[in-house]
C-alpha positions in Angstrom: 107.3 56.3 106.1 107.6 59.5 103.5 111.1 60.2 102.1 112.9 63.3 103.6 115.2 64.9 100.9 118.5 66.0 101.5 119.0 69.6 102.7 121.1 71.9 100.8 125.0 72.8 101.1 126.9 75.5 99.3 127.5 74.1 95.9 124.0 72.1 95.8 122.5 72.8 92.1 118.9 74.1 91.9 116.8 74.0 89.1 114.0 76.7 88.5 110.6 75.7 86.7 107.6 77.7 85.8 104.5 75.5 86.1 102.0 77.9 86.1 101.9 81.7 85.0 104.2 84.0 83.3 107.4 85.1 85.0 108.6 88.5 85.7 112.2 88.9 84.5 113.5 91.1 86.6 112.1 89.5 90.0 113.6 86.2 88.7 116.9 87.9 88.2 116.8 89.3 91.7 115.9 86.0 93.4 118.5 83.7 91.3 121.1 86.7 93.0 119.8 85.8 96.6 120.0 82.0 95.8 123.6 82.4 94.6 124.4 84.4 97.5 123.4 81.3 99.8 126.2 79.3 97.6 123.9 77.4 95.7 124.0 76.8 91.6 121.3 77.8 89.7 119.7 76.5 86.3 116.7 78.2 84.6 114.6 75.7 82.8 114.3 76.3 78.8 111.0 77.5 79.2 110.9 79.6 82.3 110.5 83.0 80.3 108.1 81.5 77.6 104.5 83.2 77.2 101.7 81.1 75.9 101.0 82.4 72.2 97.2 83.0 72.7 96.7 82.6 76.6 98.4 85.4 78.5 98.3 84.0 81.8 100.4 80.8 81.2 104.2 80.6 81.1 104.4 78.9 77.7 102.8 75.9 76.3 101.3 73.2 78.9 103.7 70.6 77.4 106.9 72.7 77.7 106.2 73.8 81.4 105.6 69.9 82.3 108.9 68.8 80.3 111.0 71.7 82.4 109.8 69.9 85.6 110.4 66.5 84.2 113.7 67.3 83.0 114.9 69.1 86.2 113.3 66.1 88.3 115.2 63.3 86.4 118.9 64.9 85.9 120.9 63.3 88.6 123.0 66.4 88.9 120.1 68.7 90.2 119.5 68.6 94.0 116.4 70.6 94.3 113.7 72.1 92.0 111.9 75.3 93.0 108.6 76.9 91.3 109.4 80.6 90.6 106.0 81.7 90.6 102.4 80.9 90.9 99.4 82.1 89.3 97.2 79.6 87.3 98.2 76.9 85.0 99.8 73.9 87.1 96.4 71.9 86.6 96.8 71.7 82.9 100.3 70.4 83.1 100.4 67.9 85.8 98.6 64.9 83.9 101.6 65.5 81.3 104.4 64.2 83.7 105.8 60.7 83.4 105.4 60.0 87.0 106.9 56.5 86.5 110.1 58.0 85.2 110.3 60.6 87.7 109.8 58.1 90.7 112.7 56.1 88.9 114.7 59.1 88.9 114.9 59.0 93.1 114.0 61.8 95.3 115.1 65.4 95.5 113.7 68.5 97.1 110.5 70.3 95.9 109.7 73.6 96.8 106.5 76.1 95.8 103.3 77.4 96.8 100.0 78.7 95.5 99.4 77.1 92.3 102.1 74.7 93.1 99.6 73.0 95.9 98.3 70.7 92.8 102.3 69.6 92.5 102.6 68.7 96.2 99.5 66.5 96.2 100.7 64.9 93.3 104.5 64.8 94.8 103.1 63.2 97.9 100.7 60.6 95.8 103.1 59.6 93.1 106.5 59.7 94.6 106.1 59.6 98.5 108.2 62.5 99.0 108.2 65.6 101.6 108.4 68.7 99.9 108.3 72.4 101.1 105.5 75.0 101.0 107.2 77.8 100.4 107.9 81.3 99.0 108.8 81.6 95.2 112.0 83.4 94.2 110.4 85.6 91.1 107.9 87.1 93.4 107.9 90.0 95.9 107.2 87.5 98.3 110.5 86.2 98.3 112.8 89.3 96.7 111.0 92.3 99.0 110.5 90.1 102.4 113.5 89.3 104.0 111.8 87.5 106.8 110.3 84.9 104.6 113.6 84.5 102.6 115.7 84.0 105.9 112.8 81.3 107.1 113.1 79.6 103.7 117.1 79.7 103.7 117.2 78.0 107.1 114.8 75.2 106.0 116.6 74.2 103.2 120.1 74.6 105.1 119.4 74.2 108.7 116.0 72.5 109.2 116.3 71.6 112.9 116.5 75.4 113.5 112.7 75.9 112.5 111.0 73.0 113.6 108.6 75.2 115.6 106.2 77.5 113.5 103.9 80.0 115.0 102.9 83.4 113.7 102.7 87.0 115.3 98.8 86.6 115.0 98.3 83.0 115.7 95.2 82.4 118.0 93.3 79.3 118.9 90.3 78.7 117.1 89.6 75.1 118.4 91.4 73.9 121.4 93.3 70.7 121.7 96.6 68.8 120.4 97.0 66.3 117.5 99.5 64.8 115.6 99.7 63.5 112.0 101.2 64.2 108.6 101.1 68.0 107.3 99.4 68.1 103.8 97.4 71.2 102.2 98.1 74.2 100.7 95.8 76.7 98.7 92.4 75.7 99.7 90.7 76.3 96.3 93.3 73.5 94.7 92.8 70.9 97.5 90.7 67.9 96.7 92.1 66.0 94.0 92.3 63.2 96.5 91.7 62.5 99.9 94.3 63.5 102.7 96.0 60.4 104.6 94.7 59.2 107.6 95.2 61.2 110.7 96.5 64.2 108.8 97.1 67.6 109.7 95.9 70.1 107.5 97.2 73.5 106.5 95.0 75.7 104.6 95.3 79.2 103.1 94.0 81.6 100.2 94.4 84.6 98.2 91.7 86.7 96.3 88.8 84.7 96.7 85.4 86.5 97.5 83.8 85.6 100.8 80.9 83.5 99.4 83.8 81.7 97.1 85.7 80.7 100.0 82.5 79.6 101.4 81.5 77.7 98.3 85.3 76.2 98.3 85.3 74.7 102.1 81.7 73.8 101.7 82.5 71.6 98.8 85.2 69.8 100.5 82.9 69.4 103.6 80.4 67.7 101.3 83.0 65.5 99.6 83.9 64.0 102.9 87.7 65.6 102.4 88.1 66.1 106.1 87.2 62.9 107.3 90.2 61.4 109.1 92.0 64.5 109.5 93.3 65.0 113.1 93.9 69.1 113.1 93.9 72.2 111.0 96.3 75.0 110.9 94.9 77.9 108.9 97.2 80.6 107.5 96.7 83.9 105.5 93.2 84.8 103.6 94.9 88.1 101.9 92.3 89.9 99.7 89.4 87.4 100.5 87.0 89.9 101.8 86.3 91.5 105.2 88.4 89.8 107.5 86.0 89.3 110.6 83.8 87.8 107.8 86.3 85.7 106.4 87.1 84.5 110.0 83.1 84.1 110.9 83.1 81.8 107.9 86.3 79.6 108.7 84.6 79.6 112.4 81.3 78.4 110.8 82.4 75.3 108.8 86.0 74.7 109.9 85.8 75.3 113.5 82.7 73.5 113.7 84.4 70.3 113.0 85.8 70.2 116.3 89.2 69.3 115.9 92.1 71.2 117.0 92.6 74.4 114.9 94.7 77.6 114.7 94.0 80.7 113.0 96.6 82.7 110.9 99.5 80.5 111.5 101.6 82.7 109.4 102.0 81.1 106.3 100.4 81.5 102.9 100.3 85.0 100.8 101.3 87.3 104.0 104.4 89.1 105.0 107.2 86.9 106.7 105.5 83.8 105.4 106.6 80.4 106.8 108.1 78.0 104.8 105.8 75.0 105.9 107.1 71.2 105.1 104.4 68.9 103.6 104.6 65.2 104.1 106.3 65.2 107.5 104.9 64.4 111.1 103.8 67.3 113.3 102.4 68.2 116.3 99.5 70.7 116.4 98.9 72.6 119.6 95.9 74.7 119.2 96.3 76.0 122.9 99.7 77.5 122.5 99.3 78.1 118.7 102.2 76.3 117.4 102.8 73.5 114.8 106.0 71.6 115.6 107.9 69.5 112.7 108.6 66.4 115.0 111.8 65.4 112.3 113.5 68.1 110.4 112.1 68.4 107.0 114.9 67.5 105.2 117.7 64.7 105.8 121.4 65.4 106.7 122.6 64.6 103.4 124.2 61.7 101.6 121.2 59.4 100.7 118.0 60.9 101.5 116.6 59.5 104.3 
């Protein structure tokens, strides 16, 4: 049984961390204003605006990025930890985290997407806690996209209102209905460990050439990563090449598995992206193009349940 952290309320304290790429200060400031307009109290990690001295694609040193995350998670006054952007770098810091200390600190809400897929897998493995694959506030996907922002807000404060997920272009790839625990994220970052038995996998990616996307998925298939998976919900594949070719690759490699599968559920690097709870039980109805979260992603409060 996975732990569902408590939903947020006005006055909840949110810590911001940057486990991957450098953070644009103006977008960070704009994103914080939205969080504060929701009544949240925001704390910025000590190293969020750092720059690595020699590697410009990293937001500071690996140890510093890990320290910010661990400090926030272990702070009893913090109710939630949000990643402010993706990029690359989480793989470099995830093994520097003291998972025993973080487990002892107890559960809280974690949200992020893209490169944070690495952390979603680790949180599920080490902490047994449900998380949110969500837009990150120091990005255009949060600051300039009111629909994505509102869906995230509702998931944080009123998760019972957003339990049915579907997108404007959702289509059936393989018919059928499946139930299981939702896992996944950025396809190129999956594979650190097998998904739980009877999982519903959500997958998306960005800026992967079609041959690279083929290689990523073929690698997962050859490793047996999809063994025991019950269903698959595909998200956006932004800048991954000619869309018909991308769809043909996914039909050939993923559709051929024969399990219930939907195309373009509306999450990932796309407009009006949906916030997707991970580590929760859900039903994928490929015939109707819906992923229904069977229990609100976040508990009513008090002690997490």
